N, C-alpha and C positions, 0 to 999 in steps of 0.2 A: 655426588649422592648416588653410589653404585647400585644397580639393579632397580632403579626408579621406574614404576609402571607409567609408561606414557600416557595411557588412557586417562589417568588421574588428572593430567593437565587439562584435558578437555572438559573432565566433570568440574574441575576447580573453576575454570573460565566461565562456564556456563551458569554454575551456581552463584559466581560473583555478580553476573550481569543480570540474573533474574531474582536474586536474593530470595528464593523459594525452592524447596526440595521438590515440590509438586509440579512447578513450572519446568524447573530443570529436567525432571524426568521425562515429561512431556517432550520437551525440545530434543532431548537425546535418545527418544523413543526406547526409554528402559523403564523399569519399575521403580517406584520411590525407594524400596529397601536397597536397590542397587546403588542409588545415589547416596544414601545413608551410609552404606558399607564403604563406599569410595570416600567419603567425607571422614570416617574414622580412620582409615588408612592415611589419609593426608595429615590428620591430626597427629597420629603416631609418628609420622615421617619428620615433622616440624615441630613436634612437642609444643604445639599451640592450638588453641581452640579454633582459630581461623575465622569461624562464622558463629556469631552468638544470636540466638533467637530472642527478638523483642516484638512489639506491637507492629512494627513496619516490616518484619520479616527476618530474614537471616543476614544480620549486619555483619560486614567484614571487620576483622581486627586490623590493627595497624600493620601486623606481618602480612596478612593477607593483601592488604592495599600495596604494600611494597612488592609482592610477588606478582600481582596481576599483570603489569604491562609485561614484563618477561615471559610470563606464561602465555599471554595472548599472542605475542609475536612467535613464540615457540609453536603454537597450536596452528597458526596460520602457515608457517613454514612446513609443518609436517603435512597438512592438508594439500598444500600445493605441490609438494613432492610426490605424495600418493597419487594425486590426480594426474600429474604428468606421466607418472611411471606405468600407469594404466591406459593403454591405448582406448581411446574414446570411439566407439562405433555407434553412431545413432540408431543404426538399424535393429541393434541387439542389445543396447544398453537398457539398464534398469535404474539409472540415475534418478535421483530425486532433486527437482529444482523448486525454488521457493520464489514467487512473483507477488509483490505488493501491488494491489488494485483497489480502486474505490468500488462502491456498489454500481456506479455509473460504468466503470470499466468492466465490471463483471457482465452487465447487460450488453453493452456495445462492442466491447473488444475481445472479450474472453472466448467466444464461440469461434471467431476468425483464428486466434491463436491456437486454439485447441485443434481445430481442421488441419492446420499446418503441421502441428506436432504429432497428430495421429498419422498423417502421410509420411512423416520423415522418421519418426522414432515411436512406434507404437507401444513399446514397453516401458518408457520413462514414467515417473510420477511427477505431478504438478500439484504443488501446495499454494494454495490463494490465501495470501495474509491481508486481512482488512487494512486499508491504507489509514495511516495516521500522519498527516502531513508533517507534523512537528517532530516525529520519531524517524522518518524514513532514512535521513542522512546518517543518524547513529545506527540504524539497522544495517544499512549497507556496509558502513566501516567495521561493525562488529561482525559481519558475516551471518547475521540472522535472516537476512534475505539475499538472494542472488540478483535480483532486478526490481525496479519499481517503475510503474506508468502513472504520470500524473501531469497536471496542468500547470506546474511551477518549475522554475529551474532551481535545483536544490543547491544550496552553499555547501562548502566543505572540501578540504584538500583531498584529492584522489578520486572524487566523484566525477564521472564523465557523462554526458547526456547526448542523446540523438534525437533530433526532430522526427516525429512520426506523421503528425498531420496538423493542419489548422482548425480552428473551430470559432464559432461565435455563439452569443447568448441571445435568447428570445424568450418571450412569454408563453405560458401554456394556460389556458382557460376552459371552462366548460363551453361545448358548442353552443348551447342555449344560453349563455351569460345574458341576463337582461339588459345590460348597459354597453357591453363591448361587442363590437361587431368585428369587421377584418381589420380595423385600424384603433388605436387608442392614443390619446393626448396625455400630456404629463399630469394635468389635473385629474384624469380618470385613474391614472396609475397610482397616484398617491391617495386618492380617496378610497379605493378598494382594499378589502383585506387580503393579506398576503400569507402565503405558506412559505418559509425559508429554510433552507438547509444550512446546518452549522459549517463554520469555516474548516473544521477538521478534515472535511473532504478535499480541500485544497482550492475551493471554488469561492474565493472572497474578492473577485476582481470588481463585481457589480457594486457591492457594498461599499468599496474603496471609492469608486466613482460617484455614489451617491452622497458620501460624506464630503467629497471636495465640492459638490454642488449645494451643500449645506440643506439637504432635504431628508425627511425621514419617511419610511413608510409605515402603514397601519399593520403591524405583525399580528397575525391572528394565531399562527402556528409555527413553532420551530422544531424540526426533526433532524435526525442525524444521518438519513440516508435518502437518496433520490428514489429509490426503486419503489416505495410506497406510494409515490404521487399519483400513479394511474388509478389507484383505489381511493384516493382522498380527494382530489380535485373534482371529478365528475359529480354533478348535482349539487355544487356549491358555488359561491360567488368568489371564491379565493383565486388569486393570480399567484403562479410561481414561475420562477426564473431558472432556465437551464439550457444547456447546449443544444443546438439546432439539431444534430443527429439524434440525440436522445428523444427530444420533444416529438419529432416526427415518428420515431419508433413507438412512442406512448400513444400517438394518435391512432396507431394501427392495431393496439391491444384490442381484442374482442370485449365488448361491453354494452349495456343498454344505453349508456349516456355517453356520447362520443365528445372528443376533446378537439381543441383546434390551437394552432400555432399563431401568435400575433407578434409582430415586430415590436421591439422596445422603442419608446417615444424619445429616447435619448441615446447618444453615441457611446458605445462601450467597445474598446479596442478588442480585435480578436485575439485569441490566445493559441499557444502551441501544445499540443499534447505531446509529452516527451519521455523517452525511455532513458532510465537512469541505471548504472551500474558503477561499480568501484574499479578503478583503473587495475588493481591487481587481478581481476578477472580475466584480463586480456592474456595473462601468462597461462591461464587453464583453457585448454582445447575445448572442454565441455562447456564452461561457462561462455566462452567466446561464441561457439555454436548457438548455444540457447538465445543469446542476445541477437545473434544474426537472423534466428528463425523468427522472432518477435518482429524485427525490422521488417523482414520479407512478408509477414502477414499483414501488417498494419501500415507499413510506410506507404506515402503518396508518391506517384512517380515524379 
């Protein structure tokens, strides 16, 4: 197909993965009319609708599905070749990196990563993508993100990980809780109301331990993010469970009603915070550098 515009490959792949002209435009940093124009050119080239709009979005036709894998691989090869052809210089680069983090990671880890990047590469851009633990492996494989930091080892061929630090879980309660002092027994733990964070954050280990113990908590509140806990727990009788480093940082938040950390009344294994990337990133000078900087900023000696 002589004269085929290679930019159309990127648009096709992004549209296939997002099934939305709007989302594809946002990911490509172009206007929606630009994506629509590219789609029209693709339809003309292949004499096929390629994507048909319905209630679920832009659904690919059979031909589009056949084209996707080949176009995806071509897109990767082009991006890798361009990346390697350009000499990466951290001090002058304006490259854009995408890192998936939970809201806990944004609070506890992002400041250290930013400090490191600001020193080494003051002109680069960093996009933080909210962590969805069930999607991270797919995002890395598709190139939607460059790296991810989470508390689980991700499955999937080609995904590599590096341990950054070890952590443990603890309880966080109001400092003036009427029934919990410096310690708490299992009976108290089960009797008090709990605020729990959903498993999409990647922190489901405590729930797994309780399930094996065949006990249930009194759940008062379910929330999607840890970051609101310093505003919710003070002045209440609720208990919440979170990693030690974050719990202690929440205790230092300014406020009229202080918080305190209490050990869990049962054993929960420690967990490792890990950095994940796709193995093909090791062929890219810039992506390899990016992961090395995260390790330098967060890794334990």
